[in-house]
Biotite code that builds the C-alpha atoms (Angstrom):
import biotite.structure as struc

atoms = struc.array([
    struc.Atom([85.446, -226.909, 175.658], chain_id="A", res_id=1, res_name="MET", atom_name="CA", element="C"),
    struc.Atom([87.118, -229.373, 177.930], chain_id="A", res_id=2, res_name="LEU", atom_name="CA", element="C"),
    struc.Atom([88.496, -232.757, 176.722], chain_id="A", res_id=3, res_name="LYS", atom_name="CA", element="C"),
    struc.Atom([89.547, -235.213, 179.349], chain_id="A", res_id=4, res_name="ARG", atom_name="CA", element="C"),
    struc.Atom([92.042, -237.857, 178.522], chain_id="A", res_id=5, res_name="GLU", atom_name="CA", element="C"),
    struc.Atom([92.312, -239.331, 181.788], chain_id="A", res_id=6, res_name="THR", atom_name="CA", element="C"),
    struc.Atom([91.092, -238.630, 185.335], chain_id="A", res_id=7, res_name="LYS", atom_name="CA", element="C"),
    struc.Atom([94.315, -236.884, 186.136], chain_id="A", res_id=8, res_name="ASP", atom_name="CA", element="C"),
    struc.Atom([95.001, -234.847, 183.111], chain_id="A", res_id=9, res_name="ASP", atom_name="CA", element="C"),
    struc.Atom([93.157, -232.471, 180.623], chain_id="A", res_id=10, res_name="TYR", atom_name="CA", element="C"),
    struc.Atom([93.405, -230.481, 177.648], chain_id="A", res_id=11, res_name="LEU", atom_name="CA", element="C"),
    struc.Atom([91.146, -227.426, 177.321], chain_id="A", res_id=12, res_name="SER", atom_name="CA", element="C"),
    struc.Atom([90.636, -225.440, 174.444], chain_id="A", res_id=13, res_name="ILE", atom_name="CA", element="C"),
    struc.Atom([89.007, -221.926, 174.653], chain_id="A", res_id=14, res_name="LEU", atom_name="CA", element="C"),
    struc.Atom([87.849, -220.174, 171.661], chain_id="A", res_id=15, res_name="SER", atom_name="CA", element="C"),
    struc.Atom([86.172, -216.731, 172.161], chain_id="A", res_id=16, res_name="SER", atom_name="CA", element="C"),
    struc.Atom([86.148, -212.993, 171.622], chain_id="A", res_id=17, res_name="ASN", atom_name="CA", element="C"),
    struc.Atom([83.632, -211.436, 169.290], chain_id="A", res_id=18, res_name="ARG", atom_name="CA", element="C"),
    struc.Atom([86.060, -209.448, 167.146], chain_id="A", res_id=19, res_name="ASN", atom_name="CA", element="C"),
    struc.Atom([89.050, -211.957, 167.138], chain_id="A", res_id=20, res_name="HIS", atom_name="CA", element="C"),
    struc.Atom([89.274, -215.645, 166.795], chain_id="A", res_id=21, res_name="LYS", atom_name="CA", element="C"),
    struc.Atom([91.254, -216.573, 169.832], chain_id="A", res_id=22, res_name="VAL", atom_name="CA", element="C"),
    struc.Atom([92.452, -220.099, 170.630], chain_id="A", res_id=23, res_name="MET", atom_name="CA", element="C"),
    struc.Atom([94.339, -221.196, 173.538], chain_id="A", res_id=24, res_name="GLU", atom_name="CA", element="C"),
    struc.Atom([95.314, -224.607, 174.476], chain_id="A", res_id=25, res_name="LYS", atom_name="CA", element="C"),
    struc.Atom([96.330, -225.653, 177.935], chain_id="A", res_id=26, res_name="THR", atom_name="CA", element="C"),
    struc.Atom([97.367, -229.112, 179.293], chain_id="A", res_id=27, res_name="LEU", atom_name="CA", element="C"),
    struc.Atom([97.602, -230.327, 182.912], chain_id="A", res_id=28, res_name="LYS", atom_name="CA", element="C"),
    struc.Atom([99.493, -233.451, 183.437], chain_id="A", res_id=29, res_name="ILE", atom_name="CA", element="C"),
    struc.Atom([100.407, -235.466, 186.524], chain_id="A", res_id=30, res_name="VAL", atom_name="CA", element="C"),
    struc.Atom([104.244, -235.491, 187.247], chain_id="A", res_id=31, res_name="SER", atom_name="CA", element="C"),
    struc.Atom([105.144, -238.692, 185.703], chain_id="A", res_id=32, res_name="LYS", atom_name="CA", element="C"),
    struc.Atom([107.842, -238.843, 182.865], chain_id="A", res_id=33, res_name="ILE", atom_name="CA", element="C"),
    struc.Atom([105.673, -240.819, 180.625], chain_id="A", res_id=34, res_name="GLU", atom_name="CA", element="C"),
    struc.Atom([103.267, -237.875, 180.333], chain_id="A", res_id=35, res_name="ASN", atom_name="CA", element="C"),
    struc.Atom([105.955, -236.078, 178.258], chain_id="A", res_id=36, res_name="LEU", atom_name="CA", element="C"),
    struc.Atom([104.130, -237.746, 175.093], chain_id="A", res_id=37, res_name="ARG", atom_name="CA", element="C"),
    struc.Atom([101.224, -235.835, 175.892], chain_id="A", res_id=38, res_name="LYS", atom_name="CA", element="C"),
    struc.Atom([103.412, -232.617, 175.836], chain_id="A", res_id=39, res_name="VAL", atom_name="CA", element="C"),
    struc.Atom([104.704, -233.782, 172.337], chain_id="A", res_id=40, res_name="GLU", atom_name="CA", element="C"),
    struc.Atom([101.205, -234.563, 171.181], chain_id="A", res_id=41, res_name="LYS", atom_name="CA", element="C"),
    struc.Atom([100.041, -230.811, 171.951], chain_id="A", res_id=42, res_name="LEU", atom_name="CA", element="C"),
    struc.Atom([103.121, -229.273, 170.286], chain_id="A", res_id=43, res_name="VAL", atom_name="CA", element="C"),
    struc.Atom([102.472, -231.416, 167.244], chain_id="A", res_id=44, res_name="ASP", atom_name="CA", element="C"),
    struc.Atom([98.716, -230.305, 167.116], chain_id="A", res_id=45, res_name="GLU", atom_name="CA", element="C"),
    struc.Atom([99.789, -226.787, 167.641], chain_id="A", res_id=46, res_name="LEU", atom_name="CA", element="C"),
    struc.Atom([102.451, -226.968, 164.755], chain_id="A", res_id=47, res_name="SER", atom_name="CA", element="C"),
    struc.Atom([99.913, -228.393, 162.418], chain_id="A", res_id=48, res_name="CYS", atom_name="CA", element="C"),
    struc.Atom([97.216, -225.854, 163.121], chain_id="A", res_id=49, res_name="GLU", atom_name="CA", element="C"),
    struc.Atom([99.549, -223.008, 162.642], chain_id="A", res_id=50, res_name="HIS", atom_name="CA", element="C"),
    struc.Atom([101.817, -224.397, 159.841], chain_id="A", res_id=51, res_name="ASN", atom_name="CA", element="C"),
    struc.Atom([104.976, -224.094, 161.753], chain_id="A", res_id=52, res_name="ILE", atom_name="CA", element="C"),
    struc.Atom([108.065, -225.004, 159.736], chain_id="A", res_id=53, res_name="SER", atom_name="CA", element="C"),
    struc.Atom([110.202, -228.192, 160.750], chain_id="A", res_id=54, res_name="ALA", atom_name="CA", element="C"),
    struc.Atom([112.988, -226.138, 162.155], chain_id="A", res_id=55, res_name="ASP", atom_name="CA", element="C"),
    struc.Atom([110.814, -223.895, 164.264], chain_id="A", res_id=56, res_name="ILE", atom_name="CA", element="C"),
    struc.Atom([108.783, -227.141, 165.160], chain_id="A", res_id=57, res_name="TYR", atom_name="CA", element="C"),
    struc.Atom([111.956, -228.790, 166.498], chain_id="A", res_id=58, res_name="GLY", atom_name="CA", element="C"),
    struc.Atom([113.051, -225.853, 168.690], chain_id="A", res_id=59, res_name="ASN", atom_name="CA", element="C"),
    struc.Atom([109.435, -225.583, 170.196], chain_id="A", res_id=60, res_name="ILE", atom_name="CA", element="C"),
    struc.Atom([109.297, -229.212, 170.827], chain_id="A", res_id=61, res_name="LEU", atom_name="CA", element="C"),
    struc.Atom([112.731, -229.399, 172.455], chain_id="A", res_id=62, res_name="ILE", atom_name="CA", element="C"),
    struc.Atom([111.939, -226.323, 174.765], chain_id="A", res_id=63, res_name="ALA", atom_name="CA", element="C"),
    struc.Atom([108.488, -227.673, 175.627], chain_id="A", res_id=64, res_name="ALA", atom_name="CA", element="C"),
    struc.Atom([109.914, -231.092, 176.622], chain_id="A", res_id=65, res_name="LEU", atom_name="CA", element="C"),
    struc.Atom([112.722, -229.641, 178.497], chain_id="A", res_id=66, res_name="GLU", atom_name="CA", element="C"),
    struc.Atom([110.504, -227.217, 180.508], chain_id="A", res_id=67, res_name="ALA", atom_name="CA", element="C"),
    struc.Atom([107.842, -230.056, 181.423], chain_id="A", res_id=68, res_name="ALA", atom_name="CA", element="C"),
    struc.Atom([110.855, -232.524, 182.158], chain_id="A", res_id=69, res_name="ASN", atom_name="CA", element="C"),
    struc.Atom([112.313, -229.961, 184.429], chain_id="A", res_id=70, res_name="ASN", atom_name="CA", element="C"),
    struc.Atom([109.002, -229.322, 186.294], chain_id="A", res_id=71, res_name="ALA", atom_name="CA", element="C"),
    struc.Atom([108.326, -233.101, 186.675], chain_id="A", res_id=72, res_name="ILE", atom_name="CA", element="C"),
    struc.Atom([111.714, -234.093, 187.939], chain_id="A", res_id=73, res_name="LEU", atom_name="CA", element="C"),
    struc.Atom([113.041, -230.813, 189.748], chain_id="A", res_id=74, res_name="HIS", atom_name="CA", element="C"),
    struc.Atom([110.079, -229.019, 190.705], chain_id="A", res_id=75, res_name="GLY", atom_name="CA", element="C"),
    struc.Atom([107.672, -231.784, 191.518], chain_id="A", res_id=76, res_name="ASN", atom_name="CA", element="C"),
    struc.Atom([110.439, -234.399, 192.472], chain_id="A", res_id=77, res_name="LYS", atom_name="CA", element="C"),
    struc.Atom([108.187, -237.082, 190.557], chain_id="A", res_id=78, res_name="LEU", atom_name="CA", element="C"),
    struc.Atom([105.355, -236.794, 193.058], chain_id="A", res_id=79, res_name="ASP", atom_name="CA", element="C"),
    struc.Atom([102.498, -237.975, 191.121], chain_id="A", res_id=80, res_name="GLU", atom_name="CA", element="C"),
    struc.Atom([100.152, -235.893, 193.721], chain_id="A", res_id=81, res_name="ASN", atom_name="CA", element="C"),
    struc.Atom([101.575, -232.763, 191.714], chain_id="A", res_id=82, res_name="LYS", atom_name="CA", element="C"),
    struc.Atom([100.738, -231.549, 188.498], chain_id="A", res_id=83, res_name="TYR", atom_name="CA", element="C"),
    struc.Atom([102.459, -229.703, 185.637], chain_id="A", res_id=84, res_name="VAL", atom_name="CA", element="C"),
    struc.Atom([100.299, -227.005, 183.885], chain_id="A", res_id=85, res_name="ASN", atom_name="CA", element="C"),
    struc.Atom([101.334, -226.171, 180.355], chain_id="A", res_id=86, res_name="ILE", atom_name="CA", element="C"),
    struc.Atom([99.795, -223.208, 178.550], chain_id="A", res_id=87, res_name="ALA", atom_name="CA", element="C"),
])
């Protein structure tokens, strides 16, 4: 299943495997600082789905935002022609 949020980013959700229910969410965003909100939204959704405690949620959120921010700023140099993939 693929859910398009804008023409430049997407959230995909894969659920498969006959014996095990597997769910994987990935997010692809354009290298813009304002897209960090989409990363936060993804962490929020995953935290709710998996009943993650507030302490662990905070750690995951900080790590995910820091990694995405570093990719946007340092890796892609704010080049909006480049993407950050989060899986």
